C-alpha positions in Angstrom: 26.2 13.4 2.7 27.6 10.4 1.5 25.7 7.6 0.0 25.5 4.1 -0.1 27.6 3.9 -3.1 30.3 6.5 -2.5 33.6 4.9 -2.4 36.6 6.4 -0.4 39.2 7.5 -1.9 43.0 7.5 -0.7 44.5 10.7 -0.5 48.8 11.7 0.0 49.1 15.2 1.1 52.0 17.1 1.4 52.9 20.0 3.8 56.0 21.3 2.4 57.9 23.4 5.5 60.8 26.0 5.5 62.8 26.1 8.0 60.9 29.5 9.0 57.9 27.6 9.1 56.4 28.7 5.9 54.2 26.3 4.0 52.7 25.3 0.1 50.2 25.7 -1.3 49.1 25.0 -5.1 45.9 26.2 -7.1 44.4 23.5 -8.3 44.1 23.7 -12.4 41.8 24.4 -14.7 41.2 20.7 -16.0 40.8 19.8 -12.4 37.2 19.8 -10.0 37.3 22.2 -8.2 39.7 24.5 -10.6 41.0 27.4 -8.5 40.9 26.4 -5.7 44.1 26.3 -3.2 45.4 22.9 -1.5 48.3 21.1 -0.2 49.6 19.2 -3.0 49.5 15.5 -3.4 47.4 13.1 -5.0 45.2 9.7 -5.5 47.0 6.5 -3.2 47.4 3.6 -6.5 47.0 0.5 -5.8 50.1 -1.6 -4.0 51.1 2.0 -2.9 51.5 3.0 0.8 50.6 6.8 1.5 54.3 7.8 2.3 55.5 6.2 -1.6 51.9 8.0 -2.8 53.3 11.0 -1.7 56.8 10.7 -2.9 55.5 9.9 -6.6 52.6 12.4 -6.4 55.6 15.6 -5.4 58.1 14.4 -7.9 55.4 14.4 -10.7 53.4 17.5 -10.0 56.5 19.6 -8.4 59.7 17.9 -9.7 61.0 17.3 -6.5 62.4 14.3 -4.7 61.9 14.0 -0.8 64.1 13.2 1.3 62.5 14.0 4.7 58.9 13.7 5.8 56.9 13.1 8.7 53.7 11.1 9.5 51.3 13.7 10.9 47.5 13.7 10.4 44.6 11.9 8.5 41.6 13.6 7.9 38.0 12.3 6.0 36.3 14.6 4.2 33.0 14.7 2.4 32.5 16.3 -0.8 29.3 16.2 -3.1 31.4 14.1 -5.9 33.5 11.6 -3.2 34.6 11.2 0.2 38.7 11.9 0.6 40.8 10.5 3.3 43.7 12.6 3.0 47.2 11.0 5.0 48.8 14.5 5.8 52.6 14.5 5.7 54.8 17.1 6.9 57.9 18.0 4.2 60.7 19.5 5.8 63.5 18.2 3.3 63.8 18.0 -0.6 66.3 18.3 -3.8 65.1 19.5 -7.1 63.3 23.0 -7.6 59.5 23.2 -7.5 58.3 23.4 -10.9 54.3 23.2 -11.6 54.5 19.9 -13.8 50.6 20.4 -14.4 50.3 24.3 -15.0 49.0 24.9 -11.7 50.6 28.1 -9.7 52.4 27.8 -6.0 51.9 30.4 -3.5 54.6 29.9 0.0 52.5 31.4 3.2 54.2 32.4 6.0 54.4 30.5 8.8 50.9 30.6 10.5 52.2 30.8 14.0 52.5 34.2 13.5 48.5 34.6 14.4 48.9 33.3 17.8 46.0 34.9 19.7 44.0 36.2 16.5 41.8 33.4 16.1 41.8 33.9 12.9 40.2 30.8 10.5 42.1 32.1 7.4 45.5 32.7 8.2 46.8 32.6 4.6 47.1 35.2 1.8 45.4 33.2 -1.2 42.0 32.2 -1.9 39.4 29.9 -2.1 41.0 27.1 0.1 39.6 24.3 -0.6 37.5 23.2 2.1 39.1 20.2 3.9 42.5 21.9 4.6 40.4 23.7 7.0 41.5 21.9 10.1 45.0 21.6 8.9 45.2 25.7 8.3 44.4 25.6 12.3 46.5 22.6 13.1 49.7 24.2 11.7 49.1 27.2 14.0 50.6 25.2 17.1 53.7 25.0 17.8 55.8 21.8 17.9 56.5 22.3 22.4 53.9 22.6 24.1 55.6 23.2 27.8 53.6 22.2 31.5 54.3 24.9 34.0 56.9 23.8 37.4 56.2 26.7 39.3 55.6 24.4 42.9 58.9 22.9 42.4 60.7 25.7 41.0 59.1 28.2 43.5 57.5 30.9 41.8 60.0 33.6 41.2 62.2 32.0 39.4 59.8 30.0 37.7 58.4 33.4 36.1 61.9 34.1 35.3 62.6 30.7 33.3 59.0 31.3 31.5 60.0 34.8 30.3 63.4 33.5 29.0 61.6 30.1 27.5 59.7 33.0 25.7 61.9 35.3 23.9 63.7 31.5 22.7 60.1 30.8 21.1 57.9 28.9 23.5 54.7 30.0 22.7 51.9 27.7 23.9 52.0 27.2 27.8 49.9 24.7 30.4 49.0 25.9 33.3 48.8 23.1 35.6 50.0 22.9 39.3 47.9 20.2 41.1 49.1 21.4 44.4 47.5 24.3 44.4 44.4 26.2 45.5 42.1 27.8 43.0 42.8 31.4 44.3 46.5 30.6 44.1 46.5 29.2 40.1 44.4 32.4 39.3 47.0 34.3 40.9 49.7 33.0 39.1 47.4 32.7 36.1 47.4 36.9 36.1 51.1 37.1 36.3 51.9 34.8 33.6 49.1 36.3 30.9 51.2 39.4 30.5 54.5 37.8 29.8 52.8 35.5 27.3 50.7 37.8 25.6 53.6 40.3 24.9 55.2 37.1 23.2 52.1 36.0 21.1 52.3 33.0 22.8 49.0 30.7 24.4 47.9 30.1 27.8 46.1 26.7 28.2 44.3 26.0 31.5 44.4 22.6 33.0 40.8 21.2 33.7 39.4 24.3 34.8 37.0 25.7 32.3 35.4 28.0 34.5 38.8 29.6 35.5 40.2 29.4 32.0 37.0 31.6 30.7 37.3 33.9 33.7 41.2 35.0 33.6 41.1 35.2 29.1 42.9 32.3 29.0 43.5 30.6 25.3 41.8 27.3 26.2 41.6 24.8 28.4 43.2 21.1 29.0 41.1 18.4 29.3 41.5 15.6 31.9 40.5 11.9 30.8 38.0 12.0 33.2 36.4 15.3 31.9 36.6 13.7 28.0 34.7 10.8 29.3 31.9 13.2 31.1 31.7 16.2 28.8 28.9 15.9 26.5 30.3 19.0 24.2 33.3 20.8 24.0 34.3 23.7 26.4 33.6 27.2 24.4 37.0 28.3 24.6 39.1 29.2 21.2 41.5 26.3 21.8 41.2 23.0 24.1 43.1 20.1 24.2 43.0 16.7 26.2 44.9 14.4 27.7 44.9 10.9 26.7 46.7 7.9 27.8 45.0 5.1 25.6 43.5 5.0 21.9 40.2 4.8 23.3 40.7 8.6 24.9 42.1 9.9 22.3 38.9 8.6 19.4 36.7 10.3 22.4 39.0 13.4 22.0 38.4 13.7 18.5 34.9 12.9 18.7 34.3 15.7 21.0 36.1 17.9 18.8 38.9 19.2 20.8 41.7 21.1 18.3 44.6 18.8 20.1 45.8 16.0 22.3 48.7 14.8 24.6 48.9 10.9 24.8 51.4 9.6 27.6 53.3 8.7 29.6 55.5 7.4 25.8 58.6 6.9 28.3 59.2 6.0 32.5 58.6 9.5 33.7 60.1 10.8 37.9 56.5 11.8 38.8 55.0 8.4 38.4 57.8 5.5 39.3 56.8 2.1 38.2 54.0 3.6 36.1 54.1 1.4 32.4 55.1 3.4 29.8 53.5 3.2 26.4 57.1 3.2 24.5 57.9 5.0 21.1 56.2 1.5 19.1 52.7 2.1 21.1 52.6 5.3 20.6 52.9 5.4 16.8 50.2 2.9 16.5 48.0 5.1 19.0 48.9 7.7 16.6 48.2 6.4 13.4 45.0 8.1 11.6 44.7 10.5 14.2 42.7 13.6 13.0 44.2 16.0 15.5 48.1 17.6 16.2 49.0 14.9 19.1 51.9 16.1 21.5 54.1 13.1 23.0 54.6 13.6 27.2 56.4 11.6 29.6 60.3 11.0 30.3 61.0 13.3 27.5 63.6 16.1 26.5 64.2 18.4 23.6 66.4 16.1 22.3 63.4 13.4 21.6 61.2 15.9 19.2 62.7 14.9 15.7 61.8 11.2 17.5 58.1 12.1 17.9 58.1 13.2 14.9 59.0 10.4 13.2 56.5 8.3 15.5 53.5 10.6 13.8 53.4 13.7 17.1 53.0 16.9 16.0 56.0 17.9 18.5 56.3 16.8 22.4 55.1 18.1 26.1 57.5 18.8 29.0 57.4 20.0 32.0 60.8 19.4 34.0 63.1 19.8 30.8 60.5 22.8 29.5 62.4 24.9 32.5 
């Protein structure tokens, strides 16, 4: 429990990722508290530093590398018996120099967390023990960068299923079933056609809004609407729970409810809601700042917007028509 005199220690932390999705963990050296535990490398933010500048300095001092590309990602607050830490996580995708343990720590590259889709394992790494504050980060790494939304009504079911199968073979791993003009019977029938295709590729199916249908068909999770966010008092008992948000207040509510990820929309003008005000990337970044769960950008985007989304704090993008 945090005491009245506990000061929050600001920390910059790095998720170093190779192109294949593997990521680096470092073991705390013997002369530090929690010695022997594994964590994402990083360190304290000094007075006058931004989290990014602290990240660059710490990785140079600890690992001997120079960061050349890093994206703001998640912020987590965790209370240890000795201190409360606020961790500013960045995904570091490019660096120069060879990794060198300047503080005598051990390094271990971990395989991409995406390989553990549908296993619901809490610990997908091959080293232990893991520093407690890092558990939610390991779970977040199981989410892919692209979140596709179904478009069967517009394409026709046969064509949609054909395109779904092709997208899955090309790497798609997260799909939301959202067909607002379908009856529940039609949704269930379509879901049962989709599930074998997704399961064969180790992909996840998220059902929009209908919690009971998600349970009934054995889907991986549910995507809560903003109305459900306001009404629910507990997170649905499903492996994964997403939330559809349009404001800072809704995003905070999703975090409090314990959702695993969220959508924030509309980022740009959309075909489905012509004339509706869009957030724009600056407002998206402002809302995303300090977010504790992976956040997908949605609305008016194409696959070419992925880098822009990362630069503004998103975990990835969600696509409807452009996904297929």
